N, C-alpha and C positions, 0 to 999 in steps of 0.2 A: 195912696194906698195901691193903686194899680201899678205904679212903678216898682214898688218893693216886690210884688208877686212876680212881675216880669223879670226882675233882677235875680230872684231866687230860682226861677226856672232855668235861667242861663247857667247858674252855678251848679245845678244838680247834674248836668250832662257832661259828656266828654267831648272836647273839641276835636275837630278833624286833624289838626296838627298833632295832638297828643296820641290819637289813635294810630296815625302813620308812624310816629316814633316808636310806639309800643310794638307794632308789627315788625318794624325794621330791627329793633333790638332782639326780639325773640327769633327772628329769621337768622340773624348773624349767630346767635347762640346755637341754634339747631344745626346750621351748616358747620360750625366748629366741632360740635359733638359727632356728627356724621363723618367728618373728615378724620377725626381721631379713630373712630371705629373702623373706617375703611383702611387706614394705615396699619392698624393693629392686625386686621384680618389679612392684609396683603403680606405682612412680614412674619406672620406665624406659620409654622410648618403644617403641612397637611397631615393629619394623624394617620391617614391611610398610607401615605408614602413612608412615614416614620416607622410604622408597623411592618411594612414590607422590607425596608432596609434592615431592621432588626431580625426579622424572620430569615432573610437570606444569609445574614452574617452568622446567626445561630446554626443554620443548616450546614453551611460550609465548615464552620469550626467543629461541629460534631463529626462530619465526614472525615476531617483530618485527624481528630483525636482518636477515632476508632481504628486508624491504621496501625500496623505493627511499628515498633520502634526497635529494630534489631541493629546489631553491630555491623553485620555484613548485609549487603543487599539480599533480599529473600531469594533471588535467583542464583546467588553464589553457591558453589558446591559445599562450602563449609558453614553455611549460614546457621544450620541447626546445632553446630557444636562449638563454634568460635566463642572464646571468652574475652578476646581483645581484637583490635584491628589487625594485629599481626597474624591472627588465626584465619583471616579471610583468604580464600584462594585467589580471587581477582578483584572483586567489587566491594570495597569498603563504602559504607553509607556515609555520605557527606551531605551538606546542605545543598539542595537543588536536585533536579532529576539527573540520573546517571545515564551514560551512554552504554547500552548493552549490545550484545551481538545483533539484536533486532533494531538498533538505533536509539535515539533519544526517547526516554520515557515521557509519556503524556497522560494527562487526566482522561483524555478521550480515546486513547488507544485500546483496542480489544486484545491486541497481541503483546503490547509492551506498556501496560498501564502503570500509573503511580502505584507503588506497593509498599511505601514506607512514609512515615510522617515527614521526614526530611525532604522528600521529593517535591513537596508543595512550596518550598521556599522560592520566592520570586514569581509564583504563579499569579496570573491576572486574567480577567476576562471582561470584555466589553459586551454587555448584553448577557443576562444570566442564562446559562446553558445547563442542561442535564448531562449525565455521564456519557450519553451518546452524541454529545456536541449539538444537540437540537436546542434552538432558542426557545425559551419558555415564553408563551404568548403573554403580552402585557409587561414583560420585564426587560424589554430591549433598551430602555433608557437608563438602566442600572448598570453599574460596574462593580467589580470586586477585585481585591488584591490581597495577597498573603505574604507575610514576612515571618520567618522563623529564626530564632537566635538561641544560642546555647546559654545555659545558666539560669539560676533563679532558685527560689524556695529555700535558700540558705544551705544547699547541699554542696559539699566541698568539691566533688568532681562535677564540674559544670557540663561535661559531655553526657552525663546521665539525665539531664533535664533540658527540655526545650520550652521556650516561651513562644507561643503561636499568637500572632496578631492578624486578625481578619478585618479588613476595612471595606465597607460597602458604601457606595455613593449612588444616590437616586436623583430624580428630577429636582431642580431647584437647589442643587448642591446639598441636599439633605444627606448627611453621612453619619455613620456609626463605626466605631472600632471596638471589637470584642477581643479579649485576651483569654488564653487558656494555657495550661501547662500540661506537658506530657512527660512522664518519667519512664526510664527504661527499667521496668520491673520484670520483664520477661524477655531478655535479649535474644533468646533463641526460638521464640514463638513465631512460627511462620504461618502466613495466611492459608 
């Protein structure tokens, strides 16, 4: 009878080998789950960077869309009266900044600034800057570029519509491209 009780006591417990195998299996499972979580966290974009990229793109797109879209450069003598490019005295608005008597137009110039939607075509900046060309603190790792093309919205005269594409790239190659349209609804409206 003593042998049966001794045998039962041995069957009720967990052996050292079983305990080590249990710990090993659980440890491998936990390491695998933590590895997946780490990989997911490393590959997901930082929400702050994504929000900053979008805010920069929205701000630059709004700045561009608020500019006049005239037939002649606003500094042209006939800008307020021209109804076609033939009516411009000297400066017809084309894609990209124009060279005026003051030199090439620039977003940062106080004497010869961008003064039309078209002027922003091909514009880019490394490090986000305000209109006075001052680097905005904390945005030095971001870059922005602008592309403008004629046409869109199903309007027959494609010269009357511009498609604006603003691309902003942030740290970790987080990027966003926003598109907007600008129509020439007031071709003689000067700033």
